C-alpha positions in Angstrom: 4.4 -30.1 -9.3 5.6 -29.4 -12.8 6.3 -25.8 -13.8 3.2 -23.9 -14.8 3.5 -21.2 -17.4 0.6 -19.0 -18.5 0.6 -16.8 -21.6 -1.8 -14.0 -20.7 -2.9 -10.4 -21.4 -4.1 -8.0 -18.7 -7.0 -6.7 -20.8 -8.3 -10.1 -21.8 -11.2 -11.3 -19.6 -10.6 -14.9 -20.5 -7.0 -14.8 -19.4 -8.2 -13.0 -16.3 -10.3 -16.0 -15.4 -7.2 -18.3 -15.5 -5.2 -15.9 -13.4 -8.0 -15.9 -10.8 -8.1 -19.7 -10.8 -4.4 -20.0 -10.3 -4.5 -17.4 -7.5 -7.4 -19.2 -5.7 -5.3 -22.3 -5.6 -2.1 -20.3 -4.7 -0.2 -21.8 -7.6 3.0 -19.9 -8.4 2.8 -19.8 -12.1 5.0 -17.9 -14.5 2.9 -15.2 -16.2 4.0 -14.1 -19.7 2.3 -11.0 -20.9 1.5 -11.1 -24.7 1.0 -7.9 -26.7 -1.9 -9.1 -28.9 -1.3 -6.4 -31.5 2.4 -7.5 -31.8 2.6 -11.2 -30.9 6.1 -12.5 -30.3 7.2 -15.2 -32.8 7.8 -17.8 -30.0 4.2 -17.4 -28.9 2.8 -17.6 -32.4 4.9 -20.8 -32.9 3.5 -22.6 -29.9 -0.1 -21.2 -29.8 -2.6 -23.3 -31.9 -5.0 -20.3 -32.4 -2.8 -17.3 -31.6 -4.9 -16.3 -28.6 -4.6 -16.1 -24.9 -4.9 -17.7 -22.5 -2.5 -20.5 -23.2 -1.3 -22.8 -20.4 1.9 -24.9 -20.4 2.2 -27.5 -17.6 5.2 -29.6 -18.0 4.7 -31.2 -21.4 1.0 -30.4 -21.5 -0.3 -27.5 -23.6 -3.9 -26.3 -23.2 -5.9 -23.4 -24.6 -9.3 -21.9 -24.0 -10.1 -20.5 -20.6 -12.9 -22.9 -19.6 -10.9 -25.9 -20.5 -7.8 -24.6 -18.9 -9.6 -23.9 -15.6 -11.2 -27.3 -15.5 -7.8 -28.9 -16.1 -6.2 -26.8 -13.3 -9.0 -27.8 -11.0 -8.6 -31.5 -11.8 -4.8 -31.8 -11.6 -4.4 -29.3 -8.7 -7.6 -30.0 -6.8 -7.0 -28.0 -3.6 -9.3 -26.1 -3.0 -11.8 -27.6 -5.4 -13.6 -25.0 -7.6 -16.2 -27.3 -9.2 -19.2 -28.7 -7.3 -18.8 -32.3 -6.2 -22.3 -33.3 -7.4 -22.5 -34.2 -11.1 -25.7 -32.3 -11.7 -24.2 -29.2 -10.1 -21.0 -29.6 -12.2 -23.2 -29.7 -15.3 -25.0 -26.5 -14.1 -21.7 -24.7 -13.5 -20.7 -25.6 -17.1 -24.0 -24.3 -18.3 -23.3 -21.0 -16.5 -19.9 -20.7 -18.2 -21.4 -21.4 -21.6 -24.2 -18.9 -21.0 -22.0 -16.0 -20.0 -19.6 -16.8 -22.9 -22.4 -16.9 -25.5 -24.3 -13.9 -24.1 -22.3 -11.4 -22.1 -18.9 -11.8 -23.6 -19.9 -12.5 -27.2 -22.3 -9.5 -27.2 -19.8 -7.2 -25.6 -17.1 -8.2 -28.2 -19.5 -7.3 -31.0 -20.5 -4.0 -29.3 -16.8 -2.9 -28.8 -16.1 -3.3 -32.6 -19.4 -2.0 -33.9 -19.7 1.7 -35.0 -23.2 1.7 -36.7 -25.5 3.6 -34.3 -28.6 1.4 -34.7 -26.6 -1.8 -34.3 -25.0 -0.4 -31.1 -28.4 0.4 -29.7 -29.5 -3.2 -30.3 -26.4 -4.6 -28.7 -26.9 -2.3 -25.6 -30.4 -3.6 -25.3 -29.1 -7.2 -25.5 -26.5 -6.6 -22.9 -29.0 -5.2 -20.5 -31.3 -8.2 -21.1 -28.4 -10.6 -20.4 -27.6 -8.9 -17.1 -31.2 -8.8 -16.1 -31.6 -12.5 -16.8 -28.6 -13.3 -14.6 -30.1 -11.1 -11.8 -33.4 -12.9 -12.1 -31.7 -16.3 -11.8 -29.7 -15.1 -8.8 -32.9 -13.9 -7.1 -34.3 -17.5 -7.3 -31.3 -19.3 -6.0 -31.1 -20.7 -2.5 -29.9 -17.9 -0.1 -27.2 -20.0 1.6 -24.5 -17.7 0.4 -23.7 -14.9 -2.0 -22.2 -17.0 -4.9 -23.8 -18.7 -7.8 -23.8 -21.9 -5.8 -24.6 -20.3 -2.5 -21.7 -20.6 -0.1 -19.5 -22.4 -2.7 -17.2 -20.3 -4.9 -16.8 -22.0 -8.2 -15.4 -21.7 -11.7 -18.8 -20.3 -12.7 -18.2 -17.3 -10.5 -14.7 -16.9 -11.9 -16.1 -17.1 -15.5 -18.6 -14.3 -14.8 -16.6 -11.9 -12.6 -14.1 -10.4 -15.2 -17.0 -9.0 -17.2 -18.4 -7.1 -14.2 -14.9 -5.8 -13.3 -14.8 -4.3 -16.7 -18.5 -3.2 -16.9 -17.7 0.2 -15.3 -15.7 1.2 -18.4 -18.6 0.3 -20.6 -20.7 2.8 -18.6 -18.0 5.4 -18.6 -17.2 5.3 -22.4 -20.4 4.2 -24.0 -24.2 4.4 -23.9 -24.5 1.1 -21.9 -25.9 1.2 -18.4 -26.4 -1.6 -16.0 -30.0 -2.2 -15.1 -31.1 -0.6 -11.8 -31.9 -2.5 -8.7 -29.8 -5.6 -9.3 -29.6 -6.5 -5.6 -28.5 -10.1 -6.2 -25.7 -9.1 -8.5 -24.6 -6.3 -6.2 -24.3 -8.7 -3.3 -22.5 -11.2 -5.5 -20.0 -8.7 -6.9 -19.2 -7.4 -3.5 -18.5 -10.9 -2.1 -16.4 -12.0 -5.1 -14.5 -8.7 -5.1 -13.5 -9.1 -1.5 -11.7 -12.4 -2.2 -8.0 -12.3 -1.8 -7.3 -13.8 -5.2 -9.6 -11.3 -6.9 -8.1 -8.3 -5.1 -4.7 -9.6 -6.1 -5.5 -9.2 -9.8 -8.0 -6.4 -9.7 -7.8 -3.4 -12.1 -9.7 -0.1 -11.7 -12.2 1.3 -14.1 -9.7 4.1 -15.0 -7.1 1.5 -15.8 -9.5 -0.2 -18.2 -10.7 3.2 -19.6 -7.2 4.2 -20.8 -6.9 0.9 -22.8 -10.5 0.7 -24.1 -10.9 4.4 -25.1 -10.0 3.9 -28.7 -12.4 1.0 -29.0 -15.4 2.4 -27.1 -15.3 6.0 -28.2 -18.5 6.0 -30.2 
């Protein structure tokens, strides 16, 4: 297998997704940490958009976490992290698009918003997004704890980094997770116990130190 190099950042949830995918497949990649406030010139030179994650695999360069993860799953297919059935693969992509456009996009706006009324509206939106996911989970077949039952997929990987960081939102802002999210609680516990997830896990206190300047309202 050609050398795999990942430009990453420990605080970036999108880069976290790719690290999880590599770890699930036990791929020994070279991880290069990028200071996003002081990007090195060599990274700026090779990165099309100046963002992480950026994957180099031999002579191939790929950016964007969802695209990187599908590429990894196709060229390094063991174990597979996308469903085998085309309809289920489409659903997994819909999940990834949903959490990107709802949870991650809204959270990004919330972190950089200081106006009180706008923050209250974004908190309400975040709670609605989480409740929607809980409601969908409650209706899924109970063959296992993941989004696709007993199959762990890139959809789970796309969602998990947000929940690993959600504790810092509660610690440093007015956001609170909706109560009684039993499906999400079961899902978070199951995903959190995976070896690859534990390998890259960070505590709420670790995130709090780094988010404090952003989330201090």
